[in-house]
N, CA, C and O atoms as a Maestro MAE file, in Angstrom:
{
 s_m_m2io_version
 :::
 2.0.0
}

f_m_ct {
 s_m_title
 :::
 protein
 m_atom[288] {
  # First column is atom index #
  i_m_mmod_type
  r_m_x_coord
  r_m_y_coord
  r_m_z_coord
  i_m_residue_number
  s_m_chain_name
  s_m_pdb_residue_name
  s_m_pdb_atom_name
  i_m_atomic_number
  :::
  1 25 124.544 -86.160 -32.049 1 A "MET " " N  " 7
  2 3 123.341 -85.800 -31.488 1 A "MET " " CA " 6
  3 2 123.010 -86.861 -30.267 1 A "MET " " C  " 6
  4 15 122.631 -88.011 -30.493 1 A "MET " " O  " 8
  5 25 123.148 -86.478 -29.329 2 A "LEU " " N  " 7
  6 3 122.803 -87.263 -27.930 2 A "LEU " " CA " 6
  7 2 121.206 -87.109 -27.723 2 A "LEU " " C  " 6
  8 15 120.664 -86.032 -27.478 2 A "LEU " " O  " 8
  9 25 120.577 -88.261 -27.847 3 A "LEU " " N  " 7
  10 3 119.066 -88.380 -27.950 3 A "LEU " " CA " 6
  11 2 118.616 -89.556 -26.820 3 A "LEU " " C  " 6
  12 15 119.198 -90.629 -26.661 3 A "LEU " " O  " 8
  13 25 117.557 -89.129 -26.155 4 A "ASP " " N  " 7
  14 3 117.078 -89.927 -25.110 4 A "ASP " " CA " 6
  15 2 115.833 -90.517 -25.874 4 A "ASP " " C  " 6
  16 15 115.104 -89.756 -26.512 4 A "ASP " " O  " 8
  17 25 115.597 -91.825 -25.815 5 A "LEU " " N  " 7
  18 3 114.562 -92.477 -26.365 5 A "LEU " " CA " 6
  19 2 113.210 -92.086 -25.821 5 A "LEU " " C  " 6
  20 15 112.280 -92.048 -26.627 5 A "LEU " " O  " 8
  21 25 113.025 -91.846 -24.800 6 A "GLY " " N  " 7
  22 3 111.814 -91.453 -24.026 6 A "GLY " " CA " 6
  23 2 111.454 -90.084 -24.093 6 A "GLY " " C  " 6
  24 15 111.961 -89.308 -23.284 6 A "GLY " " O  " 8
  25 25 110.571 -89.638 -25.028 7 A "LEU " " N  " 7
  26 3 110.503 -88.323 -25.174 7 A "LEU " " CA " 6
  27 2 108.940 -88.172 -25.309 7 A "LEU " " C  " 6
  28 15 108.258 -89.087 -25.771 7 A "LEU " " O  " 8
  29 25 108.438 -87.050 -24.911 8 A "PRO " " N  " 7
  30 3 106.815 -86.665 -24.740 8 A "PRO " " CA " 6
  31 2 106.531 -86.467 -26.237 8 A "PRO " " C  " 6
  32 15 107.349 -85.908 -26.966 8 A "PRO " " O  " 8
  33 25 105.386 -86.924 -26.667 9 A "LYS " " N  " 7
  34 3 104.782 -86.592 -27.680 9 A "LYS " " CA " 6
  35 2 105.294 -87.211 -29.138 9 A "LYS " " C  " 6
  36 15 104.631 -87.091 -30.169 9 A "LYS " " O  " 8
  37 25 106.469 -87.834 -29.069 10 A "VAL " " N  " 7
  38 3 107.095 -88.202 -30.163 10 A "VAL " " CA " 6
  39 2 108.019 -89.368 -29.793 10 A "VAL " " C  " 6
  40 15 108.590 -89.388 -28.703 10 A "VAL " " O  " 8
  41 25 108.161 -90.331 -30.698 11 A "THR " " N  " 7
  42 3 109.074 -91.510 -30.324 11 A "THR " " CA " 6
  43 2 110.518 -91.110 -30.614 11 A "THR " " C  " 6
  44 15 110.733 -90.177 -31.388 11 A "THR " " O  " 8
  45 25 111.427 -91.712 -30.082 12 A "GLY " " N  " 7
  46 3 112.914 -91.454 -30.390 12 A "GLY " " CA " 6
  47 2 113.007 -92.024 -31.752 12 A "GLY " " C  " 6
  48 15 113.683 -91.382 -32.555 12 A "GLY " " O  " 8
  49 25 112.411 -93.186 -32.176 13 A "PHE " " N  " 7
  50 3 112.386 -93.497 -33.678 13 A "PHE " " CA " 6
  51 2 112.139 -92.473 -34.869 13 A "PHE " " C  " 6
  52 15 112.785 -92.321 -35.905 13 A "PHE " " O  " 8
  53 25 110.846 -91.723 -34.339 14 A "ASP " " N  " 7
  54 3 110.528 -90.718 -35.311 14 A "ASP " " CA " 6
  55 2 111.810 -89.704 -35.391 14 A "ASP " " C  " 6
  56 15 112.287 -89.374 -36.477 14 A "ASP " " O  " 8
  57 25 112.266 -89.291 -34.275 15 A "VAL " " N  " 7
  58 3 113.297 -88.291 -34.225 15 A "VAL " " CA " 6
  59 2 114.637 -88.723 -35.147 15 A "VAL " " C  " 6
  60 15 115.251 -87.964 -35.898 15 A "VAL " " O  " 8
  61 25 114.901 -90.000 -34.919 16 A "ILE " " N  " 7
  62 3 116.091 -90.625 -35.647 16 A "ILE " " CA " 6
  63 2 115.807 -90.537 -37.190 16 A "ILE " " C  " 6
  64 15 116.727 -90.160 -37.915 16 A "ILE " " O  " 8
  65 25 114.657 -90.845 -37.708 17 A "GLN " " N  " 7
  66 3 114.276 -90.833 -38.935 17 A "GLN " " CA " 6
  67 2 114.403 -89.585 -39.480 17 A "GLN " " C  " 6
  68 15 114.967 -89.368 -40.552 17 A "GLN " " O  " 8
  69 25 113.807 -88.605 -38.652 18 A "ASN " " N  " 7
  70 3 113.848 -87.208 -39.130 18 A "ASN " " CA " 6
  71 2 115.232 -86.657 -39.421 18 A "ASN " " C  " 6
  72 15 115.549 -86.104 -40.474 18 A "ASN " " O  " 8
  73 25 116.034 -86.869 -38.362 19 A "LEU " " N  " 7
  74 3 117.356 -86.509 -38.302 19 A "LEU " " CA " 6
  75 2 118.114 -86.957 -39.525 19 A "LEU " " C  " 6
  76 15 118.802 -86.208 -40.218 19 A "LEU " " O  " 8
  77 25 117.895 -88.464 -39.764 20 A "LYS " " N  " 7
  78 3 118.651 -88.867 -40.700 20 A "LYS " " CA " 6
  79 2 118.130 -88.423 -42.210 20 A "LYS " " C  " 6
  80 15 118.914 -88.427 -43.159 20 A "LYS " " O  " 8
  81 25 116.869 -88.077 -42.337 21 A "GLU " " N  " 7
  82 3 116.260 -87.455 -43.502 21 A "GLU " " CA " 6
  83 2 117.008 -86.197 -43.823 21 A "GLU " " C  " 6
  84 15 117.462 -85.949 -44.940 21 A "GLU " " O  " 8
  85 25 117.117 -85.357 -42.691 22 A "GLN " " N  " 7
  86 3 117.567 -84.074 -42.930 22 A "GLN " " CA " 6
  87 2 119.126 -84.199 -43.083 22 A "GLN " " C  " 6
  88 15 119.662 -83.423 -43.874 22 A "GLN " " O  " 8
  89 25 119.895 -85.092 -42.410 23 A "ASN " " N  " 7
  90 3 121.294 -85.137 -42.642 23 A "ASN " " CA " 6
  91 2 121.719 -86.544 -42.440 23 A "ASN " " C  " 6
  92 15 121.951 -87.006 -41.323 23 A "ASN " " O  " 8
  93 25 121.825 -87.282 -43.657 24 A "PRO " " N  " 7
  94 3 122.104 -88.581 -43.431 24 A "PRO " " CA " 6
  95 2 123.402 -88.994 -42.799 24 A "PRO " " C  " 6
  96 15 123.634 -90.135 -42.398 24 A "PRO " " O  " 8
  97 25 124.261 -87.937 -42.740 25 A "ALA " " N  " 7
  98 3 125.775 -88.192 -41.974 25 A "ALA " " CA " 6
  99 2 125.537 -87.940 -40.522 25 A "ALA " " C  " 6
  100 15 126.498 -88.131 -39.777 25 A "ALA " " O  " 8
  101 25 124.280 -87.496 -39.943 26 A "VAL " " N  " 7
  102 3 124.369 -87.378 -38.454 26 A "VAL " " CA " 6
  103 2 124.643 -88.560 -37.691 26 A "VAL " " C  " 6
  104 15 124.164 -89.663 -37.957 26 A "VAL " " O  " 8
  105 25 125.434 -88.311 -36.721 27 A "ARG " " N  " 7
  106 3 125.814 -89.413 -35.650 27 A "ARG " " CA " 6
  107 2 125.006 -89.301 -34.451 27 A "ARG " " C  " 6
  108 15 125.084 -88.309 -33.726 27 A "ARG " " O  " 8
  109 25 124.231 -90.280 -34.212 28 A "ILE " " N  " 7
  110 3 123.345 -90.300 -33.131 28 A "ILE " " CA " 6
  111 2 123.733 -91.402 -32.058 28 A "ILE " " C  " 6
  112 15 124.116 -92.540 -32.330 28 A "ILE " " O  " 8
  113 25 123.561 -90.844 -30.743 29 A "VAL " " N  " 7
  114 3 124.028 -91.751 -29.690 29 A "VAL " " CA " 6
  115 2 122.758 -91.624 -28.814 29 A "VAL " " C  " 6
  116 15 122.348 -90.492 -28.556 29 A "VAL " " O  " 8
  117 25 122.109 -92.712 -28.342 30 A "ILE " " N  " 7
  118 3 120.876 -92.591 -27.620 30 A "ILE " " CA " 6
  119 2 121.336 -93.083 -26.072 30 A "ILE " " C  " 6
  120 15 122.239 -93.840 -25.717 30 A "ILE " " O  " 8
  121 25 120.472 -92.438 -25.415 31 A "THR " " N  " 7
  122 3 120.512 -92.938 -24.001 31 A "THR " " CA " 6
  123 2 119.095 -93.556 -23.764 31 A "THR " " C  " 6
  124 15 118.094 -93.254 -24.413 31 A "THR " " O  " 8
  125 25 119.152 -94.488 -22.715 32 A "THR " " N  " 7
  126 3 117.878 -95.335 -22.325 32 A "THR " " CA " 6
  127 2 118.033 -96.033 -20.947 32 A "THR " " C  " 6
  128 15 119.163 -96.168 -20.478 32 A "THR " " O  " 8
  129 25 117.108 -96.412 -20.385 33 A "GLY " " N  " 7
  130 3 117.173 -96.974 -19.168 33 A "GLY " " CA " 6
  131 2 116.985 -98.304 -19.447 33 A "GLY " " C  " 6
  132 15 117.406 -99.075 -18.585 33 A "GLY " " O  " 8
  133 25 116.431 -98.817 -20.487 34 A "TYR " " N  " 7
  134 3 116.274 -100.203 -20.945 34 A "TYR " " CA " 6
  135 2 116.468 -100.311 -22.284 34 A "TYR " " C  " 6
  136 15 116.098 -99.426 -23.055 34 A "TYR " " O  " 8
  137 25 117.099 -101.466 -22.697 35 A "LEU " " N  " 7
  138 3 117.458 -101.628 -24.228 35 A "LEU " " CA " 6
  139 2 117.596 -103.171 -24.424 35 A "LEU " " C  " 6
  140 15 118.665 -103.743 -24.209 35 A "LEU " " O  " 8
  141 25 116.426 -103.844 -24.859 36 A "GLY " " N  " 7
  142 3 116.549 -105.144 -25.275 36 A "GLY " " CA " 6
  143 2 117.323 -105.435 -26.481 36 A "GLY " " C  " 6
  144 15 117.432 -104.498 -27.272 36 A "GLY " " O  " 8
  145 25 117.915 -106.603 -26.797 37 A "VAL " " N  " 7
  146 3 118.464 -107.021 -28.042 37 A "VAL " " CA " 6
  147 2 117.890 -106.771 -29.066 37 A "VAL " " C  " 6
  148 15 118.542 -106.308 -30.002 37 A "VAL " " O  " 8
  149 25 116.578 -106.988 -29.189 38 A "ASP " " N  " 7
  150 3 115.900 -106.597 -30.759 38 A "ASP " " CA " 6
  151 2 115.832 -104.982 -30.836 38 A "ASP " " C  " 6
  152 15 116.156 -104.418 -31.881 38 A "ASP " " O  " 8
  153 25 115.444 -104.323 -29.812 39 A "LEU " " N  " 7
  154 3 115.407 -102.913 -29.955 39 A "LEU " " CA " 6
  155 2 116.846 -102.433 -30.266 39 A "LEU " " C  " 6
  156 15 117.010 -101.589 -31.147 39 A "LEU " " O  " 8
  157 25 117.739 -102.866 -29.677 40 A "LYS " " N  " 7
  158 3 119.050 -102.468 -29.871 40 A "LYS " " CA " 6
  159 2 119.585 -102.675 -31.309 40 A "LYS " " C  " 6
  160 15 120.289 -101.843 -31.882 40 A "LYS " " O  " 8
  161 25 119.228 -103.742 -31.792 41 A "SER " " N  " 7
  162 3 119.533 -104.104 -33.437 41 A "SER " " CA " 6
  163 2 118.622 -103.133 -34.130 41 A "SER " " C  " 6
  164 15 119.176 -102.489 -35.020 41 A "SER " " O  " 8
  165 25 117.438 -102.899 -33.938 42 A "GLU " " N  " 7
  166 3 116.738 -102.060 -34.718 42 A "GLU " " CA " 6
  167 2 117.118 -100.701 -34.971 42 A "GLU " " C  " 6
  168 15 117.011 -100.144 -36.064 42 A "GLU " " O  " 8
  169 25 117.699 -100.034 -33.603 43 A "LEU " " N  " 7
  170 3 118.183 -98.782 -33.545 43 A "LEU " " CA " 6
  171 2 119.621 -98.865 -34.358 43 A "LEU " " C  " 6
  172 15 119.862 -97.893 -35.074 43 A "LEU " " O  " 8
  173 25 120.398 -99.708 -34.328 44 A "PHE " " N  " 7
  174 3 121.561 -99.637 -35.113 44 A "PHE " " CA " 6
  175 2 121.248 -99.824 -36.601 44 A "PHE " " C  " 6
  176 15 121.916 -99.188 -37.416 44 A "PHE " " O  " 8
  177 25 120.359 -100.585 -36.979 45 A "ARG " " N  " 7
  178 3 119.898 -100.513 -38.315 45 A "ARG " " CA " 6
  179 2 119.365 -99.142 -38.762 45 A "ARG " " C  " 6
  180 15 119.408 -98.846 -39.956 45 A "ARG " " O  " 8
  181 25 118.883 -98.324 -37.877 46 A "ALA " " N  " 7
  182 3 118.297 -97.220 -38.143 46 A "ALA " " CA " 6
  183 2 119.300 -95.988 -38.188 46 A "ALA " " C  " 6
  184 15 118.957 -94.841 -38.476 46 A "ALA " " O  " 8
  185 25 120.510 -96.367 -37.882 47 A "GLY " " N  " 7
  186 3 121.529 -95.426 -37.887 47 A "GLY " " CA " 6
  187 2 122.280 -94.983 -36.678 47 A "GLY " " C  " 6
  188 15 123.198 -94.166 -36.753 47 A "GLY " " O  " 8
  189 25 121.934 -95.460 -35.704 48 A "VAL " " N  " 7
  190 3 122.254 -95.048 -34.247 48 A "VAL " " CA " 6
  191 2 123.769 -95.752 -34.264 48 A "VAL " " C  " 6
  192 15 123.949 -96.909 -34.642 48 A "VAL " " O  " 8
  193 25 124.781 -94.905 -33.814 49 A "LYS " " N  " 7
  194 3 126.200 -95.240 -33.581 49 A "LYS " " CA " 6
  195 2 126.488 -95.751 -32.256 49 A "LYS " " C  " 6
  196 15 127.459 -96.504 -32.181 49 A "LYS " " O  " 8
  197 25 125.828 -95.490 -31.170 50 A "ASP " " N  " 7
  198 3 126.118 -96.061 -29.782 50 A "ASP " " CA " 6
  199 2 125.089 -95.949 -29.052 50 A "ASP " " C  " 6
  200 15 124.228 -95.147 -29.415 50 A "ASP " " O  " 8
  201 25 124.912 -96.648 -27.934 51 A "CYS " " N  " 7
  202 3 123.805 -96.573 -26.821 51 A "CYS " " CA " 6
  203 2 124.500 -96.396 -25.571 51 A "CYS " " C  " 6
  204 15 125.540 -97.014 -25.343 51 A "CYS " " O  " 8
  205 25 123.932 -95.501 -24.654 52 A "ILE " " N  " 7
  206 3 124.478 -95.327 -23.282 52 A "ILE " " CA " 6
  207 2 123.387 -95.575 -22.448 52 A "ILE " " C  " 6
  208 15 122.319 -94.984 -22.605 52 A "ILE " " O  " 8
  209 25 123.600 -96.520 -21.454 53 A "HIS " " N  " 7
  210 3 122.499 -96.766 -20.610 53 A "HIS " " CA " 6
  211 2 122.570 -95.946 -19.498 53 A "HIS " " C  " 6
  212 15 123.636 -95.420 -19.178 53 A "HIS " " O  " 8
  213 25 121.312 -95.744 -18.734 54 A "LYS " " N  " 7
  214 3 121.072 -94.862 -17.765 54 A "LYS " " CA " 6
  215 2 120.927 -95.816 -16.327 54 A "LYS " " C  " 6
  216 15 120.266 -96.854 -16.322 54 A "LYS " " O  " 8
  217 25 121.479 -95.419 -15.404 55 A "PRO " " N  " 7
  218 3 122.131 -94.055 -15.261 55 A "PRO " " CA " 6
  219 2 123.420 -94.232 -15.700 55 A "PRO " " C  " 6
  220 15 124.026 -95.304 -15.699 55 A "PRO " " O  " 8
  221 25 123.890 -93.016 -16.129 56 A "TYR " " N  " 7
  222 3 125.224 -93.211 -16.752 56 A "TYR " " CA " 6
  223 2 126.130 -92.027 -15.920 56 A "TYR " " C  " 6
  224 15 125.555 -91.216 -15.194 56 A "TYR " " O  " 8
  225 25 127.414 -92.019 -16.082 57 A "LEU " " N  " 7
  226 3 128.394 -91.018 -15.716 57 A "LEU " " CA " 6
  227 2 128.711 -90.011 -16.717 57 A "LEU " " C  " 6
  228 15 128.930 -90.399 -17.865 57 A "LEU " " O  " 8
  229 25 128.768 -88.733 -16.431 58 A "ILE " " N  " 7
  230 3 129.057 -87.722 -17.272 58 A "ILE " " CA " 6
  231 2 130.460 -88.218 -18.082 58 A "ILE " " C  " 6
  232 15 130.567 -88.110 -19.303 58 A "ILE " " O  " 8
  233 25 131.431 -88.731 -17.284 59 A "ASP " " N  " 7
  234 3 132.616 -89.043 -17.864 59 A "ASP " " CA " 6
  235 2 132.541 -89.999 -18.985 59 A "ASP " " C  " 6
  236 15 133.287 -89.869 -19.956 59 A "ASP " " O  " 8
  237 25 131.594 -91.044 -18.890 60 A "ASP " " N  " 7
  238 3 131.468 -91.862 -19.844 60 A "ASP " " CA " 6
  239 2 130.694 -91.202 -21.124 60 A "ASP " " C  " 6
  240 15 130.903 -91.606 -22.267 60 A "ASP " " O  " 8
  241 25 129.881 -90.265 -20.854 61 A "VAL " " N  " 7
  242 3 129.124 -89.677 -21.930 61 A "VAL " " CA " 6
  243 2 130.202 -88.808 -22.821 61 A "VAL " " C  " 6
  244 15 130.303 -88.847 -24.047 61 A "VAL " " O  " 8
  245 25 130.778 -88.223 -22.149 62 A "VAL " " N  " 7
  246 3 131.996 -87.185 -22.734 62 A "VAL " " CA " 6
  247 2 132.976 -88.135 -23.529 62 A "VAL " " C  " 6
  248 15 133.266 -87.976 -24.715 62 A "VAL " " O  " 8
  249 25 133.478 -89.213 -22.660 63 A "LYS " " N  " 7
  250 3 134.352 -90.007 -23.537 63 A "LYS " " CA " 6
  251 2 133.874 -90.770 -24.824 63 A "LYS " " C  " 6
  252 15 134.642 -91.032 -25.749 63 A "LYS " " O  " 8
  253 25 132.477 -91.121 -24.808 64 A "ARG " " N  " 7
  254 3 132.024 -91.951 -25.716 64 A "ARG " " CA " 6
  255 2 131.645 -90.970 -27.074 64 A "ARG " " C  " 6
  256 15 131.926 -91.278 -28.232 64 A "ARG " " O  " 8
  257 25 130.931 -89.696 -26.646 65 A "LEU " " N  " 7
  258 3 131.117 -88.748 -27.639 65 A "LEU " " CA " 6
  259 2 132.255 -88.145 -28.392 65 A "LEU " " C  " 6
  260 15 132.268 -87.836 -29.583 65 A "LEU " " O  " 8
  261 25 133.145 -88.034 -27.566 66 A "GLY " " N  " 7
  262 3 134.411 -87.539 -28.022 66 A "GLY " " CA " 6
  263 2 135.118 -88.596 -28.916 66 A "GLY " " C  " 6
  264 15 135.841 -88.183 -29.823 66 A "GLY " " O  " 8
  265 25 134.956 -89.949 -28.720 67 A "SER " " N  " 7
  266 3 135.297 -90.897 -29.703 67 A "SER " " CA " 6
  267 2 134.675 -90.835 -30.993 67 A "SER " " C  " 6
  268 15 135.267 -91.032 -32.054 67 A "SER " " O  " 8
  269 25 133.414 -90.544 -30.861 68 A "LEU " " N  " 7
  270 3 132.729 -90.332 -32.315 68 A "LEU " " CA " 6
  271 2 132.863 -89.124 -33.058 68 A "LEU " " C  " 6
  272 15 132.496 -89.020 -34.228 68 A "LEU " " O  " 8
  273 25 133.477 -88.047 -32.276 69 A "ILE " " N  " 7
  274 3 133.798 -86.882 -32.886 69 A "ILE " " CA " 6
  275 2 135.216 -87.062 -33.553 69 A "ILE " " C  " 6
  276 15 135.466 -86.575 -34.656 69 A "ILE " " O  " 8
  277 25 136.185 -87.835 -32.775 70 A "GLU " " N  " 7
  278 3 137.492 -88.105 -33.376 70 A "GLU " " CA " 6
  279 2 137.568 -89.134 -34.402 70 A "GLU " " C  " 6
  280 15 138.452 -89.110 -35.258 70 A "GLU " " O  " 8
  281 25 136.620 -90.091 -34.344 71 A "ASN " " N  " 7
  282 3 136.425 -91.158 -35.172 71 A "ASN " " CA " 6
  283 2 135.076 -91.438 -35.900 71 A "ASN " " C  " 6
  284 15 134.296 -92.347 -35.612 71 A "ASN " " O  " 8
  285 25 134.932 -90.570 -36.831 72 A "PRO " " N  " 7
  286 3 133.369 -90.757 -37.342 72 A "PRO " " CA " 6
  287 2 133.265 -92.082 -38.139 72 A "PRO " " C  " 6
  288 15 132.186 -92.430 -38.619 72 A "PRO " " O  " 8
  :::
 }
 m_bond[287] {
  # First column is bond index #
  i_m_from
  i_m_to
  i_m_order
  :::
  1 1 2 1
  2 2 3 1
  3 3 4 2
  4 3 5 1
  5 5 6 1
  6 6 7 1
  7 7 8 2
  8 7 9 1
  9 9 10 1
  10 10 11 1
  11 11 12 2
  12 11 13 1
  13 13 14 1
  14 14 15 1
  15 15 16 2
  16 15 17 1
  17 17 18 1
  18 18 19 1
  19 19 20 2
  20 19 21 1
  21 21 22 1
  22 22 23 1
  23 23 24 2
  24 23 25 1
  25 25 26 1
  26 26 27 1
  27 27 28 2
  28 27 29 1
  29 29 30 1
  30 30 31 1
  31 31 32 2
  32 31 33 1
  33 33 34 1
  34 34 35 1
  35 35 36 2
  36 35 37 1
  37 37 38 1
  38 38 39 1
  39 39 40 2
  40 39 41 1
  41 41 42 1
  42 42 43 1
  43 43 44 2
  44 43 45 1
  45 45 46 1
  46 46 47 1
  47 47 48 2
  48 47 49 1
  49 49 50 1
  50 50 51 1
  51 51 52 2
  52 51 53 1
  53 53 54 1
  54 54 55 1
  55 55 56 2
  56 55 57 1
  57 57 58 1
  58 58 59 1
  59 59 60 2
  60 59 61 1
  61 61 62 1
  62 62 63 1
  63 63 64 2
  64 63 65 1
  65 65 66 1
  66 66 67 1
  67 67 68 2
  68 67 69 1
  69 69 70 1
  70 70 71 1
  71 71 72 2
  72 71 73 1
  73 73 74 1
  74 74 75 1
  75 75 76 2
  76 75 77 1
  77 77 78 1
  78 78 79 1
  79 79 80 2
  80 79 81 1
  81 81 82 1
  82 82 83 1
  83 83 84 2
  84 83 85 1
  85 85 86 1
  86 86 87 1
  87 87 88 2
  88 87 89 1
  89 89 90 1
  90 90 91 1
  91 91 92 2
  92 91 93 1
  93 93 94 1
  94 94 95 1
  95 95 96 2
  96 95 97 1
  97 97 98 1
  98 98 99 1
  99 99 100 2
  100 99 101 1
  101 101 102 1
  102 102 103 1
  103 103 104 2
  104 103 105 1
  105 105 106 1
  106 106 107 1
  107 107 108 2
  108 107 109 1
  109 109 110 1
  110 110 111 1
  111 111 112 2
  112 111 113 1
  113 113 114 1
  114 114 115 1
  115 115 116 2
  116 115 117 1
  117 117 118 1
  118 118 119 1
  119 119 120 2
  120 119 121 1
  121 121 122 1
  122 122 123 1
  123 123 124 2
  124 123 125 1
  125 125 126 1
  126 126 127 1
  127 127 128 2
  128 127 129 1
  129 129 130 1
  130 130 131 1
  131 131 132 2
  132 131 133 1
  133 133 134 1
  134 134 135 1
  135 135 136 2
  136 135 137 1
  137 137 138 1
  138 138 139 1
  139 139 140 2
  140 139 141 1
  141 141 142 1
  142 142 143 1
  143 143 144 2
  144 143 145 1
  145 145 146 1
  146 146 147 1
  147 147 148 2
  148 147 149 1
  149 149 150 1
  150 150 151 1
  151 151 152 2
  152 151 153 1
  153 153 154 1
  154 154 155 1
  155 155 156 2
  156 155 157 1
  157 157 158 1
  158 158 159 1
  159 159 160 2
  160 159 161 1
  161 161 162 1
  162 162 163 1
  163 163 164 2
  164 163 165 1
  165 165 166 1
  166 166 167 1
  167 167 168 2
  168 167 169 1
  169 169 170 1
  170 170 171 1
  171 171 172 2
  172 171 173 1
  173 173 174 1
  174 174 175 1
  175 175 176 2
  176 175 177 1
  177 177 178 1
  178 178 179 1
  179 179 180 2
  180 179 181 1
  181 181 182 1
  182 182 183 1
  183 183 184 2
  184 183 185 1
  185 185 186 1
  186 186 187 1
  187 187 188 2
  188 187 189 1
  189 189 190 1
  190 190 191 1
  191 191 192 2
  192 191 193 1
  193 193 194 1
  194 194 195 1
  195 195 196 2
  196 195 197 1
  197 197 198 1
  198 198 199 1
  199 199 200 2
  200 199 201 1
  201 201 202 1
  202 202 203 1
  203 203 204 2
  204 203 205 1
  205 205 206 1
  206 206 207 1
  207 207 208 2
  208 207 209 1
  209 209 210 1
  210 210 211 1
  211 211 212 2
  212 211 213 1
  213 213 214 1
  214 214 215 1
  215 215 216 2
  216 215 217 1
  217 217 218 1
  218 218 219 1
  219 219 220 2
  220 219 221 1
  221 221 222 1
  222 222 223 1
  223 223 224 2
  224 223 225 1
  225 225 226 1
  226 226 227 1
  227 227 228 2
  228 227 229 1
  229 229 230 1
  230 230 231 1
  231 231 232 2
  232 231 233 1
  233 233 234 1
  234 234 235 1
  235 235 236 2
  236 235 237 1
  237 237 238 1
  238 238 239 1
  239 239 240 2
  240 239 241 1
  241 241 242 1
  242 242 243 1
  243 243 244 2
  244 243 245 1
  245 245 246 1
  246 246 247 1
  247 247 248 2
  248 247 249 1
  249 249 250 1
  250 250 251 1
  251 251 252 2
  252 251 253 1
  253 253 254 1
  254 254 255 1
  255 255 256 2
  256 255 257 1
  257 257 258 1
  258 258 259 1
  259 259 260 2
  260 259 261 1
  261 261 262 1
  262 262 263 1
  263 263 264 2
  264 263 265 1
  265 265 266 1
  266 266 267 1
  267 267 268 2
  268 267 269 1
  269 269 270 1
  270 270 271 1
  271 271 272 2
  272 271 273 1
  273 273 274 1
  274 274 275 1
  275 275 276 2
  276 275 277 1
  277 277 278 1
  278 278 279 1
  279 279 280 2
  280 279 281 1
  281 281 282 1
  282 282 283 1
  283 283 284 2
  284 283 285 1
  285 285 286 1
  286 286 287 1
  287 287 288 2
  :::
 }
}
């Protein structure tokens, strides 16, 4: 699951929790324009597998998602 943290009407953390409740094995990669050390740690504790910083190149996204698919 590729998820942007900046969502209207709901927080990225709420979506992460819902996804994990529905499927504990879901692999989540978040995208964000800013990610402090504390927030990054909290996201990884919540089950996020990787973070991609904006602006990003599509090749980087494809490579990182492909890596998660090949090596869960």
